[in-house]
Backbone bond lengths (Angstrom), bond angles and torsions (degrees), N, CA, C in turn:
res aa  C-N    CA-C-N  psi(-1)  N-CA   C-N-CA  omega(-1)  CA-C   N-CA-C  phi
1 G - - - 1.439 - - 1.503 109.98 -
2 S 1.321 116.18 166.37 1.457 120.53 177.00 1.513 108.78 -145.56
3 G 1.314 114.88 161.18 1.457 121.07 178.93 1.501 108.16 179.62
4 S 1.332 116.14 -163.70 1.458 119.00 177.36 1.523 107.87 -145.00
5 T 1.323 114.48 158.82 1.454 119.93 179.00 1.521 108.31 -145.99
6 K 1.329 115.27 159.40 1.462 119.59 176.15 1.522 109.26 -96.53
7 I 1.326 115.24 138.51 1.461 121.25 175.00 1.521 107.56 -117.18
8 I 1.327 115.58 129.57 1.464 121.02 179.06 1.522 108.28 -107.27
9 G 1.329 116.84 127.37 1.457 121.59 176.93 1.516 109.96 -116.66
10 T 1.332 116.17 140.78 1.457 121.19 178.28 1.520 109.10 -126.94
11 Y 1.335 116.24 130.10 1.455 119.81 177.07 1.517 108.52 -141.43
12 D 1.311 115.81 123.99 1.466 120.88 175.96 1.533 111.42 56.23
13 G 1.339 114.85 39.39 1.458 119.64 176.38 1.514 114.96 83.55
14 V 1.326 118.62 -4.07 1.468 121.47 179.86 1.530 108.59 -106.75
15 S 1.338 115.87 129.57 1.467 120.50 179.74 1.513 110.71 -110.91
16 D 1.329 116.02 149.29 1.457 121.21 173.19 1.523 107.83 -146.17
17 T 1.329 115.74 158.82 1.461 121.18 -177.31 1.521 109.15 -126.77
18 T 1.310 115.44 139.53 1.463 119.88 173.16 1.520 108.55 -133.52
19 E 1.316 116.03 152.37 1.462 120.35 177.15 1.528 108.29 -102.35
20 V 1.326 117.51 131.06 1.463 120.97 179.01 1.519 109.19 -120.05
21 D 1.338 114.44 147.65 1.464 120.28 176.19 1.519 109.05 -85.96
22 I 1.316 115.68 139.30 1.460 122.23 177.78 1.529 107.80 -113.33
23 E 1.344 116.32 127.15 1.471 120.73 176.40 1.519 108.23 -128.08
24 I 1.321 117.06 119.82 1.460 121.20 178.98 1.527 108.15 -120.95
25 G 1.321 115.69 110.32 1.458 120.80 179.56 1.511 110.91 -85.83
26 D 1.339 114.90 165.98 1.462 120.05 -174.06 1.524 109.21 -144.97
27 G 1.329 116.27 136.56 1.466 119.87 171.96 1.511 113.32 71.79
28 E 1.340 115.74 -141.28 1.462 122.88 -177.07 1.519 108.95 -125.50
29 E 1.329 116.25 141.47 1.470 120.63 -178.81 1.524 109.64 -135.74
30 V 1.338 116.78 126.62 1.462 121.16 174.31 1.526 108.18 -76.84
31 I 1.334 116.52 128.39 1.463 119.13 -177.95 1.526 112.76 -112.97
32 N 1.354 117.49 -15.20 1.462 119.99 174.23 1.525 108.18 -160.68
33 S 1.334 116.13 124.46 1.468 120.85 -179.50 1.528 112.46 -100.12
34 F 1.340 116.76 9.82 1.474 122.12 177.60 1.531 111.45 54.89
35 E 1.325 116.24 43.51 1.465 120.82 178.75 1.529 111.87 -84.21
36 D 1.338 117.90 -16.98 1.465 120.84 -172.24 1.529 109.51 -137.22
37 A 1.337 116.38 109.00 1.475 120.46 179.58 1.523 111.12 -64.44
38 G 1.345 117.29 -21.46 1.457 120.84 -177.41 1.514 114.43 -69.20
39 T 1.341 118.28 -11.75 1.469 119.69 177.27 1.528 111.72 -83.10
40 W 1.364 116.57 -4.54 1.460 121.57 -176.35 1.529 110.34 -121.02
41 T 1.322 116.55 149.04 1.462 122.95 172.82 1.521 107.96 -121.99
42 L 1.329 115.92 137.62 1.464 121.57 -177.53 1.521 110.20 -93.33
43 S 1.335 116.41 132.99 1.466 121.16 170.66 1.523 107.23 -144.68
44 G 1.335 116.91 -176.82 1.455 117.05 -179.81 1.507 113.35 177.41
45 E 1.335 114.77 177.02 1.461 122.59 174.75 1.530 107.54 -122.89
46 N 1.331 116.14 128.33 1.472 122.93 178.11 1.530 112.33 61.23
47 I 1.334 116.98 29.95 1.463 121.98 -178.75 1.529 108.51 -120.81
48 D 1.326 117.63 150.98 1.462 122.15 178.28 1.528 108.20 -89.14
49 L 1.338 115.84 97.34 1.471 119.76 -176.28 1.529 111.51 -70.43
50 H 1.353 118.59 -22.54 1.465 120.47 178.69 1.521 111.56 -70.14
51 K 1.339 116.35 -28.69 1.460 120.20 -179.25 1.530 112.47 -103.30
52 S 1.321 117.08 1.69 1.462 121.66 178.32 1.523 108.74 -107.50
53 A 1.338 117.04 150.66 1.468 119.76 -176.04 1.524 110.13 -156.92
54 I 1.331 114.95 155.26 1.462 120.51 170.89 1.523 108.97 -119.81
55 S 1.324 114.90 143.33 1.463 121.03 178.74 1.528 106.67 -152.82
56 T 1.319 116.21 173.40 1.462 118.47 173.23 1.525 108.64 -108.32
57 T 1.323 115.29 152.14 1.456 120.16 179.30 1.521 109.65 -137.93
58 E 1.329 115.77 145.02 1.462 120.84 176.16 1.523 111.59 -89.97
59 S 1.346 117.44 -14.12 1.469 119.67 -171.12 1.524 112.53 -77.56
60 E 1.329 117.53 -23.44 1.466 121.94 179.69 1.520 107.63 -127.07
61 K 1.331 117.79 124.61 1.469 118.64 179.42 1.522 110.25 -167.39
62 T 1.346 114.61 157.14 1.464 120.26 171.96 1.524 111.15 -123.31
63 D 1.335 117.61 -17.73 1.460 121.20 -176.89 1.522 108.21 -147.46
64 G 1.331 117.04 141.20 1.460 119.19 -179.22 1.516 110.87 70.94
65 T 1.335 116.73 -152.40 1.470 120.64 -176.12 1.525 113.68 -109.40
66 H 1.355 117.82 -8.38 1.463 121.22 -177.95 1.531 110.37 -138.87
67 S 1.321 115.08 164.80 1.459 121.03 163.11 1.525 107.43 -126.31
68 L 1.325 115.91 169.67 1.458 120.83 176.75 1.526 108.49 -92.16
69 K 1.320 116.47 124.37 1.463 122.74 -179.94 1.529 108.21 -102.20
70 I 1.322 115.86 125.80 1.458 121.52 179.92 1.528 108.10 -114.99
71 D 1.324 116.35 113.50 1.466 121.36 173.49 1.524 107.08 -101.03
72 Y 1.336 116.59 120.90 1.462 119.31 -176.61 1.527 110.83 -118.46
73 S 1.327 114.08 157.35 1.464 120.94 177.03 1.531 108.03 -151.52
74 F 1.308 116.50 135.92 1.464 120.55 172.10 1.521 108.93 -155.21
75 V 1.327 115.08 152.83 1.463 121.30 171.80 1.522 106.13 -102.44
76 Y 1.308 116.43 123.00 1.464 119.48 -178.86 1.525 109.48 -72.54
77 E 1.341 115.34 122.94 1.474 119.98 -175.44 1.521 110.55 -124.10
78 N 1.334 116.52 45.53 1.458 120.64 176.03 1.528 112.11 62.47
79 T 1.340 116.05 27.49 1.461 121.48 178.25 1.528 107.50 -98.99
80 P 1.318 118.51 140.66 1.467 118.89 -171.48 1.531 113.78 -63.68
81 D 1.314 117.34 -45.35 1.462 119.19 -173.92 1.517 111.44 -128.56
82 V 1.317 115.83 138.41 1.465 122.45 173.07 1.523 106.47 -114.26
83 W 1.321 116.39 119.93 1.466 121.20 -177.35 1.522 110.85 -118.77
84 L 1.322 115.46 138.99 1.454 123.08 169.27 1.521 106.62 -112.93
85 Y 1.328 116.88 130.48 1.470 120.79 -179.08 1.520 109.66 -117.93
86 L 1.323 115.74 130.03 1.459 122.83 168.77 1.519 106.57 -101.95
87 N 1.328 116.15 111.67 1.457 121.26 -176.13 1.522 109.84 -102.87
88 L 1.318 116.36 127.76 1.464 120.07 176.51 1.517 109.06 -73.82
89 N 1.327 116.38 128.66 1.463 119.63 176.98 1.522 110.59 -64.04
90 E 1.321 116.51 -33.75 1.472 121.98 171.20 1.517 106.90 -129.59
91 G 1.330 116.55 122.51 1.460 120.51 -178.38 1.527 111.55 -60.76
92 I 1.334 115.15 158.49 1.465 120.72 178.60 1.526 107.91 -104.51
93 P 1.363 117.68 106.37 1.463 118.76 177.89 1.534 110.29 -72.39
94 L 1.314 116.12 137.60 1.457 120.98 -178.34 1.523 110.42 -102.92
95 F 1.315 114.97 136.82 1.449 122.23 178.57 1.533 109.08 -76.79
96 G 1.327 116.52 136.26 1.456 120.67 170.02 1.518 113.89 65.24
97 V 1.340 115.02 -147.03 1.465 122.34 -174.75 1.529 108.61 -124.37
98 P 1.347 117.61 86.51 1.467 119.07 178.08 1.523 111.09 -69.63
99 D 1.342 116.66 155.61 1.468 118.26 175.91 1.523 111.95 -97.52
100 S 1.339 118.18 -16.73 1.461 118.90 175.88 1.525 111.15 -153.65
101 I 1.333 113.96 154.59 1.458 123.28 172.45 1.530 104.35 -118.47
102 I 1.328 117.09 125.55 1.464 121.11 -172.14 1.521 109.12 -124.79
103 L 1.320 116.81 141.48 1.456 118.68 167.78 1.515 109.40 -137.82
104 D 1.319 114.79 159.93 1.457 121.88 175.80 1.528 107.62 -96.67
105 A 1.317 116.55 137.42 1.460 120.14 177.58 1.519 109.53 -140.55
106 K 1.327 114.54 144.58 1.464 123.18 173.10 1.519 105.83 -125.26
107 T 1.333 117.45 126.68 1.462 119.12 -172.34 1.526 111.07 -120.81
108 D 1.331 114.37 -177.96 1.466 121.88 179.60 1.528 111.78 -92.03
109 G 1.337 117.05 13.92 1.455 120.69 174.07 1.514 115.27 91.80
110 K 1.351 117.48 -6.88 1.464 119.25 176.36 1.531 109.16 -82.97
111 K 1.329 117.04 161.47 1.473 120.81 -175.19 1.525 110.78 -86.29
112 H 1.336 115.40 77.37 1.462 120.41 176.56 1.528 109.50 -81.41
113 L 1.326 114.51 166.57 1.462 120.63 179.72 1.524 108.43 -129.49
114 I 1.327 117.43 135.54 1.468 121.62 -177.91 1.525 109.91 -110.99
115 E 1.334 115.63 136.42 1.460 121.83 172.07 1.527 108.97 -127.68
116 I 1.321 116.28 145.10 1.465 122.18 172.90 1.524 107.55 -101.81
117 G 1.339 116.88 125.08 1.460 121.60 177.33 1.513 110.25 -96.74
118 L 1.339 116.26 140.55 1.467 119.43 -179.13 1.518 110.83 -150.81
119 T 1.325 113.76 165.23 1.461 120.69 171.58 1.520 107.81 -121.17
120 D 1.347 114.62 156.03 1.469 118.24 178.72 1.525 109.23 -101.04
121 N 1.344 116.49 -164.32 1.474 119.15 -171.06 1.522 113.25 -69.25
122 N 1.353 118.98 -19.87 1.470 118.41 175.52 1.531 111.34 -110.89
123 N 1.356 114.63 25.89 1.469 122.69 167.87 1.528 113.98 69.47
124 E 1.324 118.05 20.99 1.452 120.22 173.02 1.532 109.00 -83.35
125 G 1.338 116.49 151.15 1.454 120.90 -173.47 1.520 113.40 -92.67
126 F 1.338 114.94 140.56 1.466 122.60 178.73 1.524 108.25 -142.36
127 H 1.335 116.04 166.61 1.461 119.52 174.66 1.527 109.21 -147.25
128 I 1.335 114.71 158.12 1.463 121.73 174.88 1.520 107.38 -127.51
129 R 1.316 115.94 126.64 1.462 120.80 179.45 1.526 109.26 -93.06
130 V 1.336 115.69 131.61 1.465 120.82 174.35 1.530 108.05 -67.83
131 K 1.329 116.60 138.65 1.462 121.37 -170.13 1.542 114.38 -83.91
132 K 1.330 118.78 1.16 1.471 118.58 177.89 1.522 109.48 -132.92
133 W 1.338 116.00 155.36 1.456 121.04 179.35 1.531 110.38 -65.02
134 A 1.324 115.88 140.62 1.467 121.03 172.20 1.525 107.06 -89.38
135 E 1.333 115.63 86.73 1.472 120.20 -173.98 1.524 112.89 -131.78
136 N 1.339 117.48 2.71 1.461 120.29 -176.17 1.525 109.56 -80.18
137 T 1.349 116.46 131.81 1.467 120.26 179.68 1.528 111.68 -85.31
138 N 1.323 117.49 1.06 1.467 122.99 165.73 1.522 107.82 -111.45
139 F 1.332 117.45 162.63 1.460 119.45 176.86 1.525 109.89 -60.51
140 D 1.330 115.73 134.26 1.454 122.70 -179.87 1.529 107.96 -137.38
141 L 1.332 116.16 162.48 1.466 122.21 178.74 1.520 109.78 -88.45
142 Y 1.335 116.51 133.86 1.458 121.48 177.08 1.523 109.53 -125.64
143 P 1.353 116.95 96.14 1.463 119.92 -177.87 1.530 112.49 -89.61
144 A 1.314 115.79 138.48 1.466 122.64 171.41 1.529 106.57 -113.58
145 L 1.331 116.93 124.03 1.467 121.21 -174.28 1.524 110.35 -93.21
146 T 1.331 116.10 133.69 1.468 118.77 -177.44 1.531 111.94 -67.64
147 T 1.338 118.15 -15.25 1.469 119.31 173.21 1.525 111.15 -69.41
148 D 1.342 117.55 -13.56 1.473 121.96 -179.63 1.523 113.11 -100.17
149 I 1.340 118.13 14.67 1.468 120.37 -179.83 1.534 109.78 -60.40
150 T 1.341 115.44 129.30 1.470 122.23 -175.74 1.527 108.86 -124.55
151 P 1.343 118.31 134.95 1.468 119.57 -179.93 1.534 111.72 -72.26
152 N 1.336 116.04 143.71 1.466 120.54 174.32 1.524 111.21 -73.71
153 E 1.317 116.55 -31.80 1.470 122.27 176.76 1.529 107.01 -117.64
154 A 1.333 116.23 142.37 1.464 120.98 -169.94 1.528 113.49 -54.20
155 F 1.328 118.19 -34.22 1.460 119.50 -171.63 1.526 113.49 -100.07
156 N 1.332 117.54 6.72 1.460 119.10 176.34 1.528 110.04 -65.66
157 T 1.320 116.21 135.59 1.465 121.82 177.33 1.509 108.06 -114.91
158 F 1.307 116.14 133.94 1.459 121.68 -167.73 1.524 112.49 -91.69
159 F 1.343 116.27 131.22 1.464 122.49 175.71 1.523 109.19 -136.40
160 Y 1.330 116.99 133.38 1.468 120.22 170.59 1.519 108.63 -71.82
161 P 1.358 118.21 156.48 1.466 128.72 4.10 1.532 112.08 -82.18
162 I 1.358 115.45 163.69 1.455 120.44 -178.14 1.530 110.98 -115.08
163 T 1.328 114.72 156.40 1.459 123.11 178.21 1.523 108.31 -127.68
164 I 1.331 116.78 127.49 1.467 119.94 175.47 1.524 108.62 -78.35
165 T 1.334 116.43 128.86 1.470 121.01 -176.56 1.523 113.10 -119.70
166 Q 1.351 117.58 -17.99 1.457 118.32 -168.27 1.531 110.47 -161.69
167 I 1.322 115.43 151.02 1.463 121.70 165.34 1.522 106.29 -120.40
168 G 1.322 116.31 124.32 1.457 121.16 179.54 1.521 109.74 -108.56
169 I 1.332 116.97 139.61 1.462 121.68 175.81 1.524 107.76 -127.67
170 R 1.339 115.32 117.32 1.465 119.36 173.54 1.521 107.10 -83.64
171 L 1.326 115.64 116.33 1.458 121.43 -171.20 1.528 110.99 -84.48
172 A 1.312 115.20 132.01 1.456 121.02 -177.94 1.526 111.22 -87.94
173 S 1.327 115.32 155.13 1.466 121.94 171.49 1.519 106.77 -160.89
174 D 1.336 117.10 173.93 1.458 118.34 173.85 1.533 111.48 -90.35
175 Q 1.350 115.35 13.02 1.467 123.84 167.18 1.532 113.10 57.35
176 E 1.329 114.36 46.01 1.461 119.59 175.31 1.527 108.54 -93.01
177 T 1.322 116.48 114.95 1.465 121.53 -173.99 1.528 110.67 -60.00
178 G 1.344 115.01 132.25 1.456 121.27 178.28 1.514 114.27 88.08
179 K 1.333 117.80 -7.36 1.461 120.72 -178.39 1.529 110.32 -89.24
180 E 1.344 115.10 140.21 1.466 119.84 176.73 1.529 109.53 -88.69
181 Y 1.334 115.04 133.24 1.467 121.47 177.72 1.528 108.56 -116.82
182 T 1.324 115.77 131.72 1.460 120.63 177.30 1.523 108.19 -131.79
183 G 1.324 115.68 158.61 1.458 119.23 177.63 1.516 110.10 -178.66
184 T 1.323 115.02 179.20 1.466 121.58 -178.09 1.527 109.05 -136.58
185 I 1.319 114.80 136.25 1.466 122.91 176.94 1.520 107.49 -129.03
186 Y 1.334 116.25 138.64 1.469 121.68 177.26 1.523 109.19 -113.54
187 L 1.334 116.18 137.63 1.463 121.45 176.41 1.521 109.63 -123.60
188 D 1.328 116.30 144.46 1.466 120.31 176.72 1.523 109.70 -155.04
189 N 1.338 114.53 161.38 1.465 122.99 163.30 1.533 112.28 59.91
190 L 1.325 116.74 57.41 1.462 121.17 174.65 1.521 108.33 -73.97
191 R 1.335 116.33 124.03 1.458 119.54 -174.28 1.523 110.37 -147.84
192 I 1.314 114.64 165.67 1.463 120.39 178.18 1.520 109.03 -125.26
193 T 1.326 115.44 151.87 1.459 120.69 173.84 1.523 108.65 -122.97
194 Y 1.324 114.41 154.38 1.460 121.80 178.80 1.521 109.05 -115.01
195 P 1.347 116.91 151.98 1.459 118.94 178.15 1.526 110.68 -62.98
196 A 1.346 115.69 144.86 1.470 119.89 173.75 1.525 107.86 -66.58
197 R 1.319 116.68 133.64 1.459 120.83 178.53 1.526 109.69 -88.72
198 S 1.317 116.71 146.72 1.468 118.83 177.55 1.515 108.78 -60.86
199 G 1.302 115.80 134.46 1.470 120.40 -176.00 1.510 112.41 96.37
200 D 1.358 116.79 -18.15 1.461 119.16 176.93 1.531 109.01 -74.12
201 A 1.305 116.08 145.03 1.461 120.07 175.31 1.531 108.85 -73.47
202 V 1.298 116.91 132.86 1.466 121.45 176.47 1.527 106.90 -111.22
203 S 1.334 115.90 122.73 1.471 118.09 -177.70 1.513 110.20 -91.07
């Protein structure tokens, strides 16, 4: 549900009133089914963008009719981290205060790492790291918890509402200098969940 309320503050004998919007989300909501590769732009660090590509495929999916297929390529050059970034051309604003952002991923079995990039209400950058390796060769759930929101810059202060702007994948390899690494990762069913409210039925 949503609505608004007035808040009255008093300090040193002076009172003022402001109206705030209230947004209370419920359950689980799909926010992107990866049906259209054109809503995303590929970038990265230490990755060969000429040999990497994103597309949609009907052969692998968990939601809707397609998933997003990411073909990556990089030559390991003694650099600590190789990142692939999927940037939303238009960010996805989230209603209320979700407790997690979840996506489905199917990988090539290497120990990749997924992060969700977001901005808050004054456009400062933050990210949430998924707490388990993205290494399952079948589709698996990868939840990012909003209690783990981390600022991109040390002095950023976080305020809701949030907008999802990016999915980052730190690509794994056995870090052999000069060797080319290639692989494919599939993403689907980006969704958010909200905390159960007291009094709500839990099934």
